PAZA-847685 format. One line per 8 residues: their letters; for each residue x, y, z of N, C-alpha, C. Coordinates in steps of 0.2 Angstrom, whole numbers, plus 5000, padded with zeros to 4 digits. Example, Ala and Ser with C-alpha at 12.3 -4.5 7.8 and 13.67 -1.06 7.14 Angstrom:
# residues 2
AS = 5066:4972:5039:5062:4978:5039:5066:4984:5039 | 5064:4989:5035:5068:4995:5036:5064:5000:5039
END
This chain:
# residues 310
MITDPNGI = 4964:4799:4987:4964:4797:4994:4962:4789:4994 | 4965:4786:4998:4964:4779:4999:4960:4778:5006 | 4954:4774:5005:4950:4773:5011:4953:4768:5016 | 4953:4770:5022:4956:4766:5027:4951:4760:5028 | 4954:4754:5031:4951:4748:5032:4945:4748:5037 | 4939:4747:5034:4933:4747:5038:4932:4752:5043 | 4935:4758:5042:4934:4764:5046:4938:4763:5053 | 4942:4758:5054:4946:4757:5060:4951:4763:5061
VLTSLDLL = 4952:4765:5068:4957:4770:5069:4963:4766:5069 | 4968:4768:5065:4974:4765:5064:4979:4769:5068 | 4984:4765:5072:4988:4768:5077:4995:4767:5075 | 4997:4763:5071:5004:4761:5069:5005:4758:5062 | 5010:4760:5059:5011:4758:5052:5018:4756:5051 | 5019:4751:5046:5026:4748:5045:5026:4746:5037 | 5031:4748:5034:5031:4746:5027:5037:4741:5025 | 5035:4736:5022:5040:4731:5020:5041:4732:5012
GTDSIWAL = 5037:4735:5009:5037:4736:5001:5031:4740:4999 | 5031:4741:4993:5025:4745:4990:5019:4741:4990 | 5019:4735:4990:5013:4730:4990:5013:4726:4996 | 5017:4728:5001:5016:4725:5008:5017:4730:5013 | 5012:4734:5015:5011:4739:5020:5007:4737:5025 | 5009:4737:5031:5005:4734:5037:5003:4740:5042 | 4996:4739:5044:4994:4744:5049:4990:4741:5054 | 4991:4744:5060:4988:4741:5066:4983:4746:5069
GGGNFWSS = 4977:4743:5071:4972:4747:5073:4968:4744:5079 | 4965:4748:5083:4962:4745:5089:4954:4744:5088 | 4952:4739:5092:4945:4737:5092:4942:4738:5099 | 4936:4735:5100:4932:4735:5106:4936:4730:5111 | 4938:4725:5109:4940:4720:5113:4947:4717:5111 | 4950:4719:5105:4956:4716:5102:4959:4722:5098 | 4965:4720:5095:4968:4724:5090:4968:4720:5084 | 4968:4724:5078:4967:4720:5071:4973:4723:5067
LYKWDGNS = 4975:4718:5063:4981:4720:5058:4978:4720:5051 | 4980:4725:5047:4978:4725:5040:4984:4726:5036 | 4983:4724:5029:4989:4724:5024:4986:4727:5018 | 4991:4732:5016:4990:4735:5009:4993:4731:5004 | 4990:4728:4999:4993:4724:4994:4995:4727:4987 | 4994:4734:4987:4996:4738:4981:4990:4740:4978 | 4984:4737:4980:4977:4740:4977:4972:4741:4982 | 4972:4738:4988:4967:4739:4993:4970:4736:5000
WNYAGKSP = 4966:4739:5005:4968:4736:5012:4964:4730:5013 | 4967:4725:5016:4964:4719:5018:4965:4717:5025 | 4960:4714:5028:4960:4712:5035:4965:4706:5035 | 4970:4706:5040:4975:4700:5040:4973:4696:5046 | 4972:4699:5052:4971:4695:5058:4970:4699:5064 | 4969:4696:5070:4968:4700:5076:4971:4697:5082 | 4972:4700:5087:4974:4698:5093:4969:4694:5097 | 4970:4690:5102:4965:4687:5107:4961:4692:5110
GGVWPDSG = 4955:4691:5112:4950:4695:5115:4953:4698:5122 | 4953:4704:5123:4955:4707:5129:4962:4709:5129 | 4966:4708:5123:4973:4710:5122:4973:4715:5117 | 4976:4721:5119:4976:4727:5115:4984:4729:5113 | 4987:4725:5109:4994:4728:5107:4993:4733:5101 | 4991:4739:5103:4988:4743:5098:4993:4750:5097 | 4998:4750:5100:5002:4756:5100:5009:4756:5095 | 5012:4750:5095:5018:4750:5091:5018:4743:5087
LDMLTSTD = 5021:4744:5081:5021:4738:5076:5028:4738:5073 | 5031:4732:5072:5037:4732:5068:5037:4725:5065 | 5036:4725:5058:5036:4719:5054:5043:4717:5051 | 5045:4711:5053:5051:4708:5050:5050:4706:5043 | 5045:4702:5042:5043:4699:5036:5035:4699:5036 | 5033:4697:5030:5025:4696:5030:5023:4691:5034 | 5027:4686:5037:5025:4681:5042:5028:4681:5049 | 5031:4687:5050:5034:4688:5057:5034:4695:5058
GWAVGYQG = 5031:4697:5064:5030:4704:5066:5028:4704:5073 | 5029:4710:5076:5028:4711:5083:5023:4717:5084 | 5019:4717:5089:5014:4723:5091:5014:4723:5098 | 5014:4729:5101:5014:4731:5108:5009:4736:5110 | 5007:4736:5116:5002:4741:5117:4999:4742:5125 | 4993:4742:5125:4989:4744:5132:4991:4739:5137 | 4993:4741:5143:4994:4737:5149:4999:4732:5148 | 5005:4733:5144:5010:4729:5142:5009:4723:5138
AIARWDGS = 5003:4724:5134:5001:4719:5129:5007:4718:5124 | 5009:4712:5122:5013:4710:5117:5010:4704:5113 | 5011:4705:5106:5008:4700:5102:5013:4699:5096 | 5013:4693:5093:5018:4691:5088:5014:4689:5082 | 5015:4692:5076:5011:4690:5070:5015:4684:5067 | 5011:4678:5066:5014:4672:5064:5012:4670:5056 | 5009:4675:5053:5007:4674:5046:4999:4674:5045 | 4996:4672:5051:4989:4671:5051:4985:4675:5057
SLVQVASP = 4988:4676:5062:4985:4679:5068:4990:4682:5072 | 4988:4687:5077:4992:4690:5082:4992:4686:5088 | 4997:4682:5090:4997:4677:5095:5000:4681:5101 | 4996:4681:5107:4999:4684:5113:5005:4681:5115 | 5010:4685:5118:5016:4683:5120:5017:4686:5127 | 5020:4682:5132:5020:4684:5139:5024:4690:5139 | 5021:4695:5143:5024:4701:5145:5026:4702:5152 | 5032:4704:5153:5035:4705:5160:5032:4712:5164
TSTNLNAV = 5028:4715:5160:5025:4722:5163:5018:4723:5162 | 5015:4727:5166:5008:4729:5165:5008:4736:5163 | 5013:4739:5162:5014:4746:5160:5013:4747:5153 | 5009:4752:5150:5008:4753:5143:5014:4753:5139 | 5015:4749:5134:5020:4749:5129:5018:4754:5123 | 5023:4758:5121:5022:4762:5116:5025:4761:5109 | 5030:4757:5109:5034:4756:5103:5038:4750:5103 | 5040:4747:5097:5044:4741:5097:5048:4741:5091
SMVDSRSG = 5055:4739:5091:5059:4739:5086:5063:4733:5086 | 5063:4729:5081:5067:4722:5081:5073:4723:5077 | 5078:4720:5079:5085:4719:5075:5084:4713:5070 | 5081:4708:5073:5080:4702:5069:5075:4697:5073 | 5074:4691:5071:5070:4687:5075:5072:4685:5082 | 5078:4686:5083:5081:4684:5090:5083:4690:5094 | 5082:4696:5092:5084:4702:5096:5079:4708:5094 | 5077:4711:5099:5073:4717:5098:5072:4721:5105
WAVGDAGT = 5068:4727:5105:5067:4731:5110:5060:4734:5110 | 5057:4735:5116:5051:4738:5117:5051:4743:5122 | 5048:4749:5121:5048:4754:5126:5041:4756:5128 | 5040:4759:5134:5034:4761:5136:5034:4767:5142 | 5029:4768:5145:5028:4773:5150:5033:4771:5156 | 5034:4777:5160:5038:4776:5166:5045:4773:5165 | 5048:4775:5159:5055:4773:5158:5055:4765:5156 | 5050:4762:5155:5050:4755:5154:5054:4753:5147
ILRWNGAA = 5059:4748:5148:5062:4746:5142:5062:4738:5143 | 5060:4735:5138:5060:4727:5137:5065:4725:5132 | 5068:4719:5133:5072:4716:5128:5070:4709:5126 | 5070:4708:5119:5068:4701:5117:5075:4698:5115 | 5076:4691:5118:5082:4688:5117:5081:4682:5112 | 5075:4681:5109:5074:4676:5105:5069:4671:5108 | 5069:4671:5114:5064:4666:5118:5059:4670:5123 | 5061:4675:5125:5057:4679:5130:5058:4686:5130
WTPYASPT = 5053:4690:5132:5054:4697:5134:5056:4698:5141 | 5061:4702:5143:5063:4703:5150:5064:4710:5151 | 5063:4713:5157:5064:4720:5158:5072:4721:5158 | 5073:4728:5156:5080:4730:5155:5081:4736:5159 | 5087:4737:5163:5088:4743:5167:5088:4749:5163 | 5084:4754:5165:5082:4760:5162:5086:4766:5165 | 5089:4770:5162:5092:4776:5165:5087:4782:5166 | 5081:4781:5165:5076:4786:5166:5069:4783:5168
TADLEKVQ = 5065:4788:5171:5058:4786:5173:5053:4789:5168 | 5056:4793:5163:5051:4797:5159:5047:4792:5154 | 5042:4794:5152:5038:4790:5147:5042:4790:5140 | 5043:4784:5138:5046:4783:5132:5042:4781:5126 | 5042:4785:5120:5038:4785:5115:5040:4781:5109 | 5046:4781:5107:5048:4777:5101:5055:4774:5102 | 5056:4769:5099:5063:4765:5099:5065:4764:5092 | 5071:4765:5090:5073:4763:5083:5080:4760:5084
MLSANEGW = 5080:4754:5081:5087:4750:5081:5089:4750:5074 | 5095:4752:5073:5099:4752:5067:5103:4746:5066 | 5105:4743:5072:5109:4737:5072:5109:4734:5079 | 5112:4728:5080:5112:4726:5087:5116:4730:5091 | 5121:4735:5088:5125:4739:5092:5123:4746:5092 | 5118:4748:5089:5116:4755:5088:5109:4756:5088 | 5106:4760:5093:5099:4761:5094:5098:4767:5097 | 5091:4769:5097:5089:4776:5099:5082:4775:5102
IIGANVVL = 5081:4779:5108:5075:4779:5111:5073:4786:5113 | 5067:4789:5111:5065:4795:5113:5059:4795:5117 | 5058:4801:5121:5052:4801:5125:5051:4808:5128 | 5048:4809:5134:5047:4815:5137:5053:4818:5140 | 5056:4823:5136:5062:4826:5138:5068:4822:5139 | 5068:4817:5135:5074:4812:5135:5075:4809:5129 | 5082:4808:5127:5085:4804:5122:5090:4799:5124 | 5089:4793:5122:5094:4788:5125:5097:4785:5119
HWDGTQWS = 5103:4782:5120:5107:4779:5114:5110:4773:5117 | 5109:4768:5112:5112:4761:5114:5118:4760:5110 | 5124:4758:5113:5130:4757:5110:5132:4750:5110 | 5128:4745:5111:5129:4738:5111:5130:4735:5118 | 5131:4740:5123:5132:4738:5130:5127:4741:5134 | 5125:4747:5134:5121:4750:5138:5117:4756:5135 | 5111:4757:5138:5107:4763:5136:5109:4769:5140 | 5111:4774:5137:5114:4780:5141:5110:4787:5138
QVTVPVTD = 5109:4791:5142:5106:4798:5140:5110:4802:5136 | 5107:4805:5131:5111:4809:5127:5109:4817:5128 | 5113:4821:5128:5111:4828:5129:5109:4831:5122 | 5104:4834:5122:5101:4838:5116:5100:4845:5117 | 5101:4850:5112:5101:4857:5114:5094:4860:5116 | 5088:4856:5115:5082:4859:5116:5078:4854:5120 | 5075:4857:5126:5071:4853:5130:5064:4852:5127 | 5062:4846:5126:5055:4845:5123:5053:4838:5125
SYHDIDML = 5046:4837:5124:5044:4830:5124:5044:4827:5117 | 5048:4822:5116:5049:4820:5109:5045:4814:5108 | 5042:4814:5101:5037:4809:5100:5039:4804:5094 | 5044:4806:5090:5046:4802:5085:5054:4803:5083 | 5057:4798:5080:5064:4799:5078:5065:4794:5072 | 5070:4797:5068:5072:4793:5062:5079:4794:5061 | 5083:4790:5063:5090:4790:5062:5093:4788:5055 | 5097:4791:5052:5099:4789:5045:5106:4785:5046
SASEGWLI = 5109:4787:5052:5115:4783:5053:5117:4784:5061 | 5122:4781:5063:5124:4782:5070:5125:4789:5072 | 5126:4794:5067:5128:4801:5069:5123:4806:5066 | 5118:4804:5063:5114:4809:5060:5106:4807:5060 | 5102:4811:5061:5095:4809:5061:5090:4815:5063 | 5084:4814:5064:5079:4819:5065:5075:4817:5071 | 5073:4822:5075:5068:4821:5081:5062:4826:5080 | 5056:4823:5082:5050:4828:5082:5048:4828:5089
GNSNLLQY = 5047:4834:5091:5044:4835:5098:5038:4839:5098 | 5035:4841:5104:5029:4846:5104:5030:4852:5100 | 5036:4855:5101:5037:4862:5098:5043:4862:5093 | 5046:4857:5092:5053:4857:5088:5053:4851:5084 | 5057:4853:5078:5059:4848:5073:5067:4849:5073 | 5070:4844:5075:5077:4844:5076:5081:4840:5072 | 5086:4842:5068:5091:4838:5065:5096:4836:5070 | 5097:4830:5072:5102:4828:5077:5109:4826:5073
VVPEPKLT = 5114:4829:5075:5121:4827:5072:5125:4826:5078 | 5128:4820:5078:5132:4818:5084:5139:4820:5082 | 5142:4825:5086:5149:4827:5085:5154:4821:5086 | 5159:4821:5082:5164:4816:5083:5168:4818:5090 | 5169:4813:5094:5173:4814:5100:5180:4817:5099 | 5182:4821:5103:5188:4825:5102:5192:4826:5109 | 5198:4827:5108:5203:4829:5114:5206:4835:5112 | 5206:4840:5117:5210:4846:5116:5215:4846:5122
MNYTSGAP = 5221:4849:5121:5226:4850:5125:5228:4857:5126 | 5230:4859:5132:5233:4866:5133:5239:4867:5130 | 5244:4862:5129:5250:4863:5125:5251:4856:5121 | 5254:4857:5115:5256:4851:5111:5263:4850:5111 | 5267:4853:5115:5274:4852:5116:5276:4854:5123 | 5282:4852:5125:5285:4854:5131:5291:4850:5133 | 5295:4852:5138:5301:4848:5140:5299:4842:5144 | 5303:4837:5145:5301:4832:5150:5300:4835:5157
GSYFNILG = 5295:4832:5160:5293:4835:5167:5287:4840:5166 | 5285:4841:5160:5279:4845:5159:5273:4842:5161 | 5268:4846:5162:5261:4844:5164:5256:4846:5158 | 5252:4841:5155:5248:4842:5150:5241:4841:5152 | 5237:4846:5152:5230:4846:5153:5226:4844:5147 | 5221:4839:5148:5218:4837:5142:5210:4836:5143 | 5206:4839:5139:5199:4839:5139:5196:4835:5134 | 5191:4830:5136:5188:4826:5131:5181:4828:5131
QYFPANST = 5178:4828:5124:5171:4831:5123:5168:4826:5118 | 5161:4826:5119:5157:4822:5114:5158:4815:5115 | 5159:4812:5121:5160:4805:5122:5153:4803:5125 | 5151:4796:5125:5145:4794:5128:5145:4796:5135 | 5139:4799:5137:5138:4801:5143:5138:4795:5148 | 5140:4797:5154:5140:4792:5160:5144:4785:5159 | 5149:4786:5154:5153:4780:5153:5160:4780:5156 | 5164:4776:5154:5171:4776:5157:5176:4776:5151
ATLSVNGR = 5180:4781:5151:5185:4781:5145:5192:4778:5148 | 5195:4774:5144:5201:4771:5145:5206:4775:5142 | 5212:4777:5145:5217:4782:5143:5223:4778:5141 | 5226:4779:5135:5232:4776:5134:5237:4781:5130 | 5243:4779:5131:5248:4784:5128:5253:4779:5124 | 5253:4780:5118:5257:4776:5113:5256:4769:5114 | 5249:4767:5115:5247:4760:5116:5247:4758:5123 | 5250:4761:5128:5251:4759:5134:5245:4762:5139
IVGTVPVG = 5241:4758:5142:5236:4760:5146:5238:4763:5152 | 5236:4769:5154:5239:4773:5160:5233:4774:5165 | 5227:4773:5163:5221:4773:5168:5215:4774:5165 | 5210:4776:5169:5203:4777:5166:5200:4783:5170 | 5195:4786:5166:5192:4792:5169:5185:4792:5168 | 5180:4794:5172:5173:4794:5171:5171:4799:5166 | 5166:4798:5162:5163:4803:5158:5157:4806:5161 | 5156:4812:5161:5151:4815:5164:5144:4815:5160
SGGTFAFT = 5139:4817:5163:5132:4817:5160:5132:4821:5153 | 5137:4826:5153:5137:4830:5147:5142:4828:5141 | 5145:4822:5143:5149:4819:5138:5157:4821:5138 | 5158:4824:5144:5165:4827:5145:5169:4824:5150 | 5175:4825:5150:5180:4823:5156:5186:4827:5155 | 5190:4827:5160:5197:4831:5160:5202:4827:5164 | 5208:4827:5162:5213:4824:5166:5220:4827:5164 | 5225:4825:5168:5232:4828:5167:5237:4823:5166
LTTANADE = 5241:4824:5161:5247:4819:5160:5253:4822:5163 | 5257:4818:5167:5263:4821:5170:5269:4817:5166 | 5275:4820:5165:5280:4817:5161:5287:4817:5164 | 5287:4817:5171:5293:4817:5174:5298:4811:5173 | 5294:4805:5171:5298:4799:5169:5299:4798:5162 | 5296:4802:5158:5295:4801:5151:5301:4803:5147 | 5303:4800:5141:5308:4802:5137:5306:4807:5132 | 5311:4810:5129:5310:4815:5123:5307:4810:5117
GTYFVTAS = 5303:4814:5114:5300:4810:5108:5292:4812:5107 | 5289:4808:5102:5282:4810:5101:5278:4805:5104 | 5272:4807:5106:5267:4803:5110:5260:4804:5107 | 5256:4799:5107:5249:4799:5105:5245:4797:5111 | 5241:4802:5114:5236:4800:5119:5229:4798:5116 | 5227:4793:5118:5220:4790:5116:5215:4789:5121 | 5209:4792:5121:5204:4790:5125:5199:4786:5122 | 5197:4780:5125:5193:4775:5121:5187:4774:5125
VNPTATKQ = 5181:4774:5122:5175:4772:5125:5172:4768:5119 | 5168:4771:5115:5166:4768:5109:5162:4774:5105 | 5165:4778:5101:5172:4777:5098:5178:4780:5102 | 5183:4782:5099:5189:4784:5102:5191:4791:5099 | 5196:4794:5103:5199:4801:5100:5206:4801:5102 | 5210:4804:5098:5218:4804:5099:5220:4811:5098 | 5225:4812:5102:5229:4819:5102:5236:4818:5102 | 5240:4822:5099:5248:4821:5099:5251:4826:5103
FVLDAAEP = 5256:4824:5106:5261:4830:5109:5268:4827:5109 | 5273:4832:5110:5280:4831:5109:5283:4833:5115 | 5288:4829:5117:5293:4831:5123:5299:4832:5120 | 5302:4838:5121:5308:4841:5118:5311:4845:5123 | 5318:4843:5125:5321:4847:5130:5322:4854:5128 | 5321:4856:5122:5322:4863:5120:5316:4867:5121 | 5310:4864:5123:5304:4867:5125:5304:4869:5132 | 5299:4874:5134:5299:4875:5141:5295:4870:5145
VRPEDSPA = 5297:4869:5151:5293:4865:5156:5286:4867:5157 | 5281:4864:5155:5274:4866:5156:5272:4865:5163 | 5270:4870:5167:5268:4869:5174:5262:4866:5175 | 5261:4863:5182:5255:4860:5184:5250:4866:5185 | 5244:4866:5182:5239:4871:5184:5232:4869:5184 | 5231:4862:5185:5224:4860:5185:5223:4854:5191 | 5217:4854:5194:5216:4849:5199:5213:4843:5196 | 5214:4842:5190:5211:4836:5187:5215:4829:5189
DTFDVPAG = 5211:4824:5188:5215:4817:5189:5221:4817:5185 | 5227:4814:5188:5233:4814:5185:5236:4807:5184 | 5239:4807:5178:5241:4800:5176:5249:4801:5173 | 5253:4796:5175:5260:4797:5173:5261:4793:5166 | 5265:4797:5162:5267:4794:5156:5274:4790:5157 | 5274:4783:5156:5280:4779:5158:5286:4780:5154 | 5291:4779:5156:5298:4779:5152:5298:4773:5147 | 5301:4774:5142:5303:4769:5137:5297:4768:5132
IALNESLY = 5293:4773:5131:5287:4772:5126:5287:4777:5121 | 5292:4782:5121:5292:4787:5116:5293:4785:5109 | 5290:4788:5104:5291:4787:5097:5296:4792:5095 | 5302:4789:5092:5307:4794:5089:5308:4793:5081 | 5308:4798:5078:5309:4797:5070:5316:4797:5069 | 5318:4792:5065:5325:4792:5063:5326:4791:5056 | 5331:4794:5053:5332:4794:5046:5338:4789:5044 | 5336:4784:5040:5341:4779:5039:5343:4780:5031
LPTIIR = 5350:4780:5030:5353:4781:5024:5356:4775:5022 | 5356:4773:5015:5359:4767:5013:5366:4767:5013 | 5370:4762:5015:5377:4762:5015:5379:4760:5008 | 5384:4764:5005:5386:4762:4998:5394:4761:4999 | 5395:4755:4996:5402:4752:4996:5405:4752:4989 | 5411:4755:4988:5414:4755:4981:5419:4750:4981
END
């Protein structure tokens, strides 16, 4: 067993290496930072009096790190002390995760989300009012936030709510990649695997004039999918809160041949269908949004044989 530093109650931990482990703890009037050097814990520095960034810690290097906490407190480690940084909120902050010295995020109670742009922390529009407990940034375009019955995902453009199979108050998250990780809640330990977006069709072939109903699943919730056929954009459709959408393609003007329909948000999914006069005309049977497949874009397979002259 390793003795904790000075009996301080430690609230957050971050590892840079086996001989560079950092711990944050609260005091009567300030927060203190401690470092494990491979042999013992040593006092590193503290925040100004009356400032308690004691809830979340993220160290970029041994001379650059961030701490957040009580009543919106934010402090930056400069190698010798925790220096107070202006905060745009008085709401308790619970966690911080930095992409690099110029980009990072902090989260807190009542759905509070803050963004660091390299010069200042500013509020960011939040899709929830739930208390947020943890944030983990995998890159500038991939991040996760968890909290009271909520999981949020950052795709590089916006934070959107993700549907999970169990309702719980989540306290910690560790994502291995953009599509796999673990969540810890009051009553559950969940392995989270993000299914690949997919499209399903009621038919994969039909005569020109057919209607094709298409269902999209596992897309980013509350986003907009751009629809294209053989590279030609035919429209957009809103993605619901469950990551699904539906639409219909009409082919009255389309030619015989092969078609690839793609729904693009980030990422994309593609499905193939064929128009062939020998197939039945597929009837209209769905009230979904309808988009026309234009003429002149069919893909046709041709066999070219060499010419031999004797």
